[in-house]
C-alpha positions as CSV (number, residue, x, y, z in Angstrom):
1,X,-4.2,5.4,1.3
2,X,-4.2,2.9,4.1
3,X,-1.0,2.3,6.0
4,X,1.3,3.4,3.2
5,X,4.0,6.1,3.5
6,X,5.7,7.1,0.3
7,X,8.8,9.3,0.3
8,X,10.9,10.4,-2.7
9,X,14.5,11.6,-2.2
10,X,16.2,12.4,-5.6
11,X,15.4,9.4,-7.8
12,X,14.9,7.0,-4.9
13,X,11.3,6.2,-3.7
14,X,10.9,4.6,-0.3
15,X,7.6,2.8,0.7
16,X,6.9,2.2,4.3
17,X,4.2,-0.2,5.5
18,X,3.5,-1.4,9.1
19,X,3.0,-5.1,8.7
20,X,1.5,-5.4,12.2
21,X,-1.7,-3.5,11.1
22,X,-4.8,-5.1,9.6
23,X,-7.8,-3.4,7.8
24,X,-10.1,-6.4,7.7
25,X,-10.9,-8.9,5.0
26,X,-10.7,-8.3,1.3
27,X,-13.8,-8.2,-0.9
28,X,-13.5,-11.9,-1.7
29,X,-12.9,-12.7,2.0
30,X,-9.9,-14.9,1.2
31,X,-7.3,-12.5,2.5
32,X,-6.7,-9.8,5.2
33,X,-5.7,-6.4,3.9
34,X,-2.6,-4.9,5.6
35,X,-2.0,-1.9,3.3
36,X,-3.2,-0.4,0.1
37,X,-2.9,2.7,-2.1
38,X,-6.6,2.0,-2.9
39,X,-5.9,2.1,-6.7
40,X,-3.2,3.9,-8.7
41,X,-1.9,7.1,-7.2
42,X,0.6,9.6,-8.4
43,X,4.0,9.5,-6.7
44,X,4.5,12.7,-4.7
45,X,6.0,15.5,-6.8
46,X,6.5,13.2,-9.8
47,X,4.8,12.0,-12.9
48,X,5.0,8.3,-12.1
49,X,2.1,6.3,-10.6
50,X,2.0,3.5,-8.1
51,X,-0.6,0.9,-7.2
52,X,0.2,-1.2,-4.1
53,X,-1.7,-3.9,-2.2
54,X,-0.2,-5.8,0.8
55,X,-2.2,-8.7,2.2
56,X,-2.0,-12.1,3.8
57,X,-4.0,-15.3,3.6
58,X,-6.7,-15.7,6.1
59,X,-5.8,-18.4,8.7
């Protein structure tokens, strides 16, 4: 995972992403990647899965 922190307390999942970070352009080159789980991943200590991508348009 890139720039993604997942925490589960009881039945509440909290996702933390630092929006000031960048990991370069996407494969298409149209956006800048800020955070990604890099596909679907299992939520820690749970059966659920999550897939997350955070990005912004290139200027």
